[in-house]
C-alpha positions in Angstrom: 0.0 0.0 0.0 1.5 3.3 -1.1 1.3 6.6 0.8 -1.6 8.7 -0.4 -0.9 11.0 -3.4 -1.4 14.3 -1.6 0.9 13.4 1.3 3.5 12.0 -1.1 3.4 15.2 -3.2 3.7 17.4 -0.1 6.6 15.5 1.2 8.4 15.5 -2.2 7.9 19.3 -2.5 9.3 20.0 0.9 12.2 17.6 0.5 13.0 18.9 -3.0 13.2 22.4 -1.6 15.7 21.2 1.0 18.2 19.9 -1.5 19.9 23.2 -2.4 20.6 23.8 1.3 22.0 20.3 2.0 25.7 21.2 1.5 25.5 24.6 3.4 23.7 22.8 6.3 26.3 20.1 6.5 29.3 22.5 6.2 27.9 24.8 8.9 27.3 21.8 11.3 30.8 20.4 10.5 32.5 23.7 11.2 30.5 24.5 14.3 31.1 21.1 15.9 34.8 21.1 15.0 35.3 24.5 16.6 33.3 23.6 19.7 35.1 20.3 20.2 38.5 21.9 19.6 37.8 24.6 22.2 36.5 21.9 24.7 39.7 19.9 24.1 41.8 23.0 25.0 39.8 23.8 28.1 39.3 20.3 29.5 41.5 17.6 27.8 41.0 14.0 28.8 44.6 13.0 28.0 47.9 14.8 27.5 48.8 14.5 23.8 52.5 13.9 23.1 52.2 14.1 19.3 52.6 17.5 17.8 49.3 19.0 16.8 50.2 21.1 13.6 51.4 18.1 11.6 48.5 15.9 12.7 45.8 18.5 12.2 47.1 19.7 8.8 47.2 16.1 7.5 43.9 15.0 9.1 42.0 18.1 7.9 43.7 17.8 4.5 42.2 14.4 4.1 38.8 15.9 4.7 39.3 18.3 1.8 40.6 15.5 -0.5 37.7 13.2 0.5 35.1 15.8 -0.2 36.5 16.8 -3.6 36.9 13.1 -4.8 33.3 12.2 -3.7 31.9 15.2 -5.6 33.9 14.3 -8.7 33.4 10.5 -8.7 29.9 10.0 -7.2 27.2 11.7 -9.4 24.7 12.1 -6.6 24.4 12.5 -2.9 22.5 10.3 -0.5 19.8 13.0 -0.4 19.6 12.9 -4.2 19.0 9.2 -4.1 16.3 9.6 -1.4 14.5 12.1 -3.7 14.8 9.8 -6.7 13.4 6.9 -4.6 10.5 9.2 -3.6 9.7 10.1 -7.2 9.9 6.5 -8.4 8.4 4.7 -5.4 11.6 2.7 -4.6 12.2 1.2 -1.3 10.5 -0.3 1.7 8.9 2.9 3.1 7.1 3.6 -0.2 5.3 0.3 0.0 3.6 1.1 3.3 1.4 3.9 4.6 3.6 5.2 7.4 3.5 8.6 9.0 6.4 10.7 7.9 7.9 11.0 11.4 7.9 7.3 11.9 9.7 6.7 8.6 12.3 9.3 9.6 12.9 7.8 13.0 13.2 4.2 11.6 15.4 5.4 8.8 17.8 7.0 11.3 18.0 3.8 13.3 18.5 1.5 10.3 21.1 3.8 8.7 23.0 3.8 12.0 22.9 0.0 12.1 24.2 -0.1 8.6 27.1 2.1 9.6 27.9 -0.2 12.5 27.8 -3.3 10.3 29.9 -1.6 7.7 32.5 -0.7 10.4 32.7 -4.3 11.5 33.1 -5.4 7.9 36.1 -3.0 7.5 37.7 -4.7 10.5 36.9 -8.2 9.2 38.0 -8.2 5.6 41.8 -7.8 5.2 41.7 -5.7 2.1 39.1 -3.3 3.7 41.2 -3.2 6.9 44.1 -1.9 4.8 42.0 1.1 3.9 40.4 1.6 7.4 43.6 1.2 9.4 44.7 4.7 8.3 42.0 6.0 10.7 43.5 3.8 13.5 47.1 4.8 12.7 46.7 8.3 14.2 49.1 8.5 17.1 46.8 10.6 19.2 43.0 10.7 19.6 41.1 14.0 19.2 38.4 15.7 17.2 40.4 15.5 13.9 40.7 11.7 14.2 37.0 11.5 13.7 37.3 12.8 10.2 40.5 11.0 9.2 39.4 8.3 6.7 41.1 7.1 3.5 39.5 8.5 0.3 38.9 5.0 -1.1 37.1 4.0 2.2 35.0 7.1 1.9 34.0 6.2 -1.6 33.1 2.6 -0.7 31.1 3.9 2.3 29.2 6.4 0.1 28.2 3.6 -2.3 27.0 1.4 0.6 25.0 4.4 2.0 23.4 5.1 -1.4 22.3 1.4 -1.6 20.8 1.4 1.9 18.9 4.7 1.3 17.5 3.4 -2.0 16.5 0.0 -0.5 14.8 1.7 2.4 13.2 4.5 0.5 14.4 6.7 3.3 12.9 10.2 3.5 15.3 12.9 2.3 14.8 14.7 5.7 16.0 11.6 7.5 19.1 11.4 5.2 20.0 15.0 5.9 19.6 14.6 9.6 21.7 11.4 9.5 24.5 13.0 7.6 24.7 15.9 10.0 24.5 13.6 13.0 27.1 11.2 11.7 29.6 13.9 11.2 28.8 15.6 14.5 28.9 12.4 16.6 32.0 11.1 14.9 33.8 14.3 16.0 32.2 14.2 19.5 33.1 10.5 20.1 36.7 11.1 19.1 37.1 14.2 21.2 39.9 14.4 23.7 37.5 15.8 26.3 36.9 15.3 30.0 33.4 14.2 30.9 32.5 13.3 34.5 32.3 9.6 34.9 28.8 9.6 36.3 27.6 11.7 33.3 29.4 9.5 30.9 27.7 6.4 32.2 24.3 8.0 31.5 25.3 9.5 28.1 26.6 6.2 26.8 23.1 4.7 27.1 22.0 6.9 24.3 25.1 8.0 22.4 28.7 6.8 21.9 30.9 8.9 24.2 34.6 9.7 23.8 35.5 7.3 26.7 33.5 4.5 25.1 35.0 5.0 21.6 38.6 5.6 22.7 38.8 1.9 23.6 38.4 1.2 19.9 41.6 3.1 19.2 43.7 1.1 21.6 46.8 -0.6 20.2 45.6 -3.9 21.8 43.9 -6.0 19.1 40.9 -7.2 21.2 40.2 -3.6 22.2 40.5 -2.3 18.7 37.9 -4.9 17.6 35.3 -3.6 20.0 33.0 -0.5 20.4 32.3 -0.1 16.7 29.3 2.3 17.1 29.4 5.9 15.8 26.0 7.3 16.9 24.0 4.8 18.9 25.8 2.6 21.5 23.1 -0.1 21.4 24.6 -2.2 18.6 27.8 -3.0 20.5 25.8 -4.2 23.5 23.4 -6.2 21.3 26.1 -7.9 19.2 28.6 -8.5 22.0 31.3 -6.0 20.9 31.0 -3.7 23.8 33.9 -3.0 26.2 33.4 -0.6 29.1 37.0 0.6 29.4 40.6 -0.2 28.2 42.6 -2.7 30.3 45.4 -0.2 30.9 43.0 2.7 31.7 42.3 5.8 29.6 45.3 7.7 30.7 47.9 4.9 30.2 46.4 3.2 27.1 48.4 3.4 23.9 46.6 4.9 20.9 47.2 3.5 17.4 48.2 0.3 15.8 51.5 -1.6 15.8 52.5 -0.4 12.3 53.1 3.2 11.1 54.2 4.6 14.4 56.9 7.0 13.0 56.4 10.7 13.0 56.7 10.6 9.2 53.6 8.4 9.0 51.5 11.3 10.1 52.2 13.1 6.8 49.4 13.3 4.3 51.3 11.5 1.5 52.3 8.7 3.7 48.8 8.3 5.0 47.4 7.9 1.5 50.0 5.2 0.7 49.3 3.1 3.9 47.0 0.6 2.2 49.8 -0.4 -0.1 52.5 -0.7 2.6 53.3 -3.7 4.8 51.0 -6.6 5.7 47.6 -6.5 7.4 49.1 -7.5 10.7 46.9 -9.1 13.5 44.0 -6.6 13.5 41.5 -8.0 11.0 38.8 -9.9 13.1 39.7 -13.5 13.4 43.3 -13.1 12.3 46.0 -13.6 14.8 49.1 -14.5 12.8 51.5 -11.5 12.8 53.3 -10.3 9.7 51.3 -12.1 7.1 50.0 -10.1 4.1 
């Protein structure tokens, strides 16, 4: 059963009018959260960072620029564009049922977040995908810019997966815009080197992934790296048994990063881009424990 024609037309008109503002909305949210988190890190840092900030920040933010340019060049549409196309052509699950718009938005946000969680696990499980994703883990410190440090090829693969999920769901364009903004914002928040009172953190991590929860995922210890995969919602880690409350060494003493690529030169942008083609996959892919094999 399809949504009634009048409601569908009204939704399409509203969502179509939103499309020209998608990029300004996302850029404004990105810049605002980045500035707020950077200020918070200066005022109340969780850990002392030994690695120099200028080199890390220039490389990590340089990756963001490169990722954005490549996606715009190589992917002909955005996830919002696919959502609008699905609306016009009646593609996807939500266009087969008469659901109130707000329910479709909420369910879309939850399912899209689950898809990101499963994708994240996949990038840790498949060696060739880990080669791409490990650039994110090879950062020698953990702060707001780590949350935007992803290899361009990983970003392109992630974008294609997202487009497929949006089309299969028939997710409303409003839900897609909200999800894109939330994903960027929560990624920067969960990677923040910020101090949050322990009691407040315990409450927050019931509804959102907190920095103390996600920092465990950036431990050099393999078992800890392969835990706490969530970006927005913390429920999936608890549901699928990948949740760890804290690192074994404690947050102050834990070592950030992976065994490979620990030289200062590995923080350079050119070296980061070449990481997938250097050395073996190591012990980090899920289920793999033999060190040094490629």
